[in-house]
C-alpha positions as CSV (number, residue, x, y, z in Angstrom):
1,M,0.0,0.0,0.0
2,W,1.5,3.3,-1.1
3,F,1.9,6.0,1.5
4,R,1.2,9.7,1.2
5,P,2.3,12.1,3.9
6,S,-0.7,13.5,5.6
7,Q,0.7,16.7,7.2
8,P,3.3,19.4,6.6
9,V,6.8,19.0,8.0
10,G,9.2,22.0,7.8
11,A,8.3,23.7,4.5
12,E,4.7,24.2,3.5
13,F,3.2,20.9,2.4
14,S,2.7,20.6,-1.4
15,S,-0.7,19.3,-2.6
16,D,-1.1,16.8,-5.4
17,K,-1.8,19.6,-7.8
18,Q,1.3,21.5,-6.8
19,V,3.5,18.5,-7.1
20,K,2.1,17.6,-10.5
21,Q,2.6,21.1,-11.7
22,A,6.2,21.1,-10.4
23,I,7.1,17.9,-12.1
24,K,5.5,19.1,-15.4
25,S,7.6,22.3,-15.1
26,I,10.8,20.6,-14.1
27,L,10.8,17.5,-16.2
28,G,8.1,18.1,-18.8
29,Y,5.7,15.3,-18.1
30,K,2.6,14.6,-16.0
31,P,3.1,12.1,-13.2
32,G,0.9,9.1,-13.0
33,N,1.2,7.7,-9.5
34,I,1.5,11.0,-7.5
35,R,2.1,9.1,-4.2
36,L,5.5,8.0,-5.5
37,Y,6.5,11.7,-6.0
38,H,5.3,12.7,-2.5
39,L,7.4,9.9,-1.2
40,A,10.4,11.0,-3.2
41,F,10.5,14.3,-1.4
42,L,10.0,13.0,2.1
43,H,13.4,13.2,3.8
44,K,14.4,10.8,6.5
45,S,14.2,13.6,9.1
46,A,10.5,13.8,8.4
47,T,10.0,10.1,8.5
48,Q,6.4,9.1,9.1
49,E,4.6,5.9,10.0
50,T,1.8,4.0,8.4
51,N,-1.0,2.6,10.6
52,S,0.9,-0.7,10.6
53,G,4.0,1.0,12.1
54,I,6.1,0.9,8.9
55,R,8.5,3.9,8.8
56,I,8.4,5.7,5.5
57,N,10.8,8.1,3.8
58,N,12.6,8.6,0.5
59,E,15.7,6.4,1.2
60,R,14.4,3.3,-0.8
61,L,13.6,5.5,-3.8
62,E,17.0,7.1,-3.5
63,F,18.7,3.7,-3.6
64,L,16.7,2.8,-6.8
65,G,17.3,6.2,-8.4
66,D,21.0,6.0,-7.8
67,A,21.2,2.7,-9.7
68,I,19.1,4.0,-12.6
69,L,21.2,7.2,-12.9
70,D,24.4,5.3,-12.8
71,A,23.2,3.0,-15.6
72,V,22.0,5.8,-17.9
73,A,25.1,7.9,-17.4
74,A,27.4,4.9,-18.1
75,D,25.5,4.0,-21.3
76,Y,25.6,7.7,-22.4
77,L,29.3,8.1,-21.8
78,F,30.2,4.7,-23.4
79,K,28.5,5.9,-26.6
80,T,29.6,9.5,-26.5
81,F,33.3,8.7,-26.0
82,P,33.9,5.5,-28.1
83,T,37.7,5.7,-28.0
84,R,38.3,6.5,-24.3
85,D,39.3,3.9,-21.8
86,E,37.5,2.6,-18.7
87,G,39.4,4.9,-16.3
88,F,38.2,8.0,-18.2
89,L,34.6,6.7,-18.4
90,T,34.6,6.0,-14.6
91,E,35.9,9.4,-13.8
92,M,33.3,11.1,-16.0
93,R,30.5,9.1,-14.5
94,S,31.7,10.1,-11.0
95,K,31.6,13.7,-12.0
96,I,28.0,13.4,-13.3
97,V,26.6,11.5,-10.3
98,S,28.7,13.0,-7.5
99,R,26.7,14.2,-4.4
100,A,28.0,17.8,-4.9
101,M,26.8,17.8,-8.5
102,L,23.4,16.3,-7.7
103,N,22.9,18.9,-4.9
104,K,23.6,21.7,-7.4
105,L,21.3,20.2,-10.0
106,A,18.5,19.8,-7.5
107,Q,18.7,23.5,-6.6
108,K,19.0,24.6,-10.3
109,M,15.9,22.6,-11.2
110,G,13.9,23.7,-8.2
111,I,13.7,20.2,-6.7
112,D,14.9,21.5,-3.4
113,L,11.7,23.6,-3.0
114,L,9.7,20.4,-2.8
115,I,11.6,18.5,-0.1
116,Q,9.7,17.8,3.1
117,L,12.1,17.7,6.1
118,D,12.4,18.7,9.7
119,S,13.0,22.4,9.5
120,S,14.7,22.5,12.9
121,S,17.6,20.4,11.6
122,S,17.6,21.4,7.9
123,G,21.1,22.8,8.0
124,A,22.6,19.5,9.1
125,F,21.5,17.7,5.9
126,R,24.0,18.8,3.2
127,S,23.1,15.9,0.9
128,C,19.3,16.1,1.2
129,K,18.9,17.9,-2.2
130,G,20.9,15.3,-4.1
131,D,19.1,12.5,-2.2
132,A,15.8,13.9,-3.3
133,F,17.1,14.2,-6.9
134,E,17.9,10.4,-6.9
135,A,14.6,9.6,-5.2
136,L,12.8,11.5,-7.9
137,I,14.6,9.4,-10.6
138,G,13.5,6.3,-8.7
139,A,9.9,7.5,-8.6
140,M,9.9,8.3,-12.3
141,Y,11.3,4.8,-13.1
142,L,8.5,3.1,-11.1
143,D,5.9,5.4,-12.5
144,K,6.9,5.5,-16.2
145,G,9.5,2.7,-16.8
146,Y,13.1,2.6,-17.8
147,D,12.9,3.8,-21.4
148,F,10.9,6.8,-20.4
149,T,13.2,7.6,-17.5
150,R,16.3,7.2,-19.7
151,K,14.9,9.7,-22.2
152,I,14.1,12.3,-19.5
153,I,17.6,12.0,-18.0
154,L,19.3,12.4,-21.4
155,D,17.1,15.2,-22.7
156,R,16.0,17.2,-19.7
157,I,19.0,16.7,-17.4
158,I,22.3,15.7,-19.1
159,G,21.4,17.5,-22.3
160,R,20.5,20.7,-20.5
161,Y,22.8,20.9,-17.5
162,F,26.0,19.3,-18.6
163,D,28.7,20.5,-21.0
164,M,30.9,17.5,-21.7
165,D,33.9,19.6,-22.7
166,D,33.7,21.5,-19.4
167,L,33.2,18.3,-17.5
168,V,36.3,16.7,-19.0
169,N,38.4,19.5,-17.5
170,Q,36.8,19.5,-14.1
171,E,38.6,18.0,-11.2
172,V,37.2,14.6,-10.3
173,N,36.0,13.7,-6.9
174,F,38.5,12.4,-4.4
175,K,37.0,8.9,-4.0
176,S,37.4,8.4,-7.8
177,K,41.0,9.6,-7.6
178,I,41.8,7.1,-4.8
179,I,40.2,4.3,-6.7
180,E,42.0,5.2,-9.9
181,W,45.4,5.5,-8.1
182,T,45.0,2.2,-6.3
183,Q,44.1,0.4,-9.5
184,R,47.1,1.9,-11.2
185,E,49.4,0.9,-8.3
186,K,47.7,-2.6,-8.1
187,K,46.5,-1.9,-4.6
188,L,43.2,-2.6,-2.9
189,A,41.1,0.3,-1.5
190,R,38.3,-0.4,0.9
191,F,36.0,2.0,2.7
192,N,34.6,0.7,6.0
193,V,32.0,2.2,8.3
194,V,33.7,2.0,11.6
195,D,31.4,4.0,13.9
196,E,28.1,5.9,14.1
197,I,27.5,8.8,16.3
198,G,24.2,10.5,17.3
199,A,20.8,9.0,16.8
200,G,17.9,9.1,14.4
201,Y,18.2,11.7,11.6
202,K,21.1,13.4,13.4
203,K,23.2,10.3,13.1
204,Q,26.7,10.7,11.5
205,Y,28.8,8.0,10.0
206,I,32.6,7.6,10.5
207,V,34.2,5.9,7.5
208,E,37.8,4.7,7.4
209,L,39.7,4.2,4.1
210,L,42.1,1.3,4.1
211,I,44.7,0.6,1.3
212,D,46.0,-2.9,1.3
213,N,44.4,-3.3,4.8
214,E,46.4,-0.3,6.1
215,P,44.2,2.5,7.6
216,I,45.0,5.8,5.9
217,A,42.4,8.3,7.0
218,R,38.8,8.7,8.4
219,G,36.0,10.9,7.3
220,Q,32.7,11.9,9.0
221,D,29.4,13.0,7.5
222,H,25.6,12.6,7.8
223,S,25.7,10.2,4.9
224,I,28.0,7.3,4.2
225,K,28.8,8.7,0.7
226,G,29.8,12.0,2.3
227,A,32.0,10.3,4.9
228,E,33.7,8.3,2.1
229,Q,34.4,11.5,0.2
230,N,35.8,13.1,3.3
231,A,38.1,10.2,4.0
232,A,39.2,10.0,0.4
233,E,40.1,13.7,0.4
234,K,42.2,13.4,3.5
235,S,43.9,10.3,2.1
236,W,44.6,11.9,-1.3
237,L,46.3,14.8,0.5
238,K,48.4,12.3,2.5
239,I,49.4,10.4,-0.6
240,N,50.5,13.5,-2.4
241,T,52.2,15.3,0.5
242,E,53.6,12.6,2.7
243,T,55.6,9.4,2.4
244,I,53.3,6.5,3.1
245,D,54.7,3.1,3.5
246,L,52.2,1.0,1.6
């Protein structure tokens, strides 16, 4: 049974009509199952419960949307750069789907205005815009199918908001740099969640990066992805400024 939030949390609650109009304006189509889109904008800080006690937020849709976006971006890059190697394609995909990039896209497209979250803690969720972006992709996929979603991503997102020439020259994210470096050096990189602090939606993750089972640096963030990037950045600085016996 699909769940629809029944009351406002934080920002003013959006009606079915408002969400439909927003999706039409942002992505150019009329939603079918509007409950999916309400769910896509329900941040974990505003988690609600069904009558049966099931806790509902956009994290499952975010998981799904992340996979769909990765697949479409990989396919697009494979066909756009037929002579480039796997390392280049991996780097370019990382640039497109990075949390920082998705946060910016969500704001440019107006997705951030639709997010329902606990306003008392809104400043703590740096990734909530990108999370909602991915959840929206997941909702679109369930509502309209893969082919439709792929076309929207290519035409309304990648086609409008990405300049491939500029993207080639942009600095890649630090996690990708670490992975590329360890592959080149024939080493194994592994990110482990070693601790969690806080509780509920204020919880933060501590992630440790190990290279060939040697701990290099730790990162901390409200999301695992953010903590991984933080640990990777610290590690990349160490690798390039210090002598590390690996």
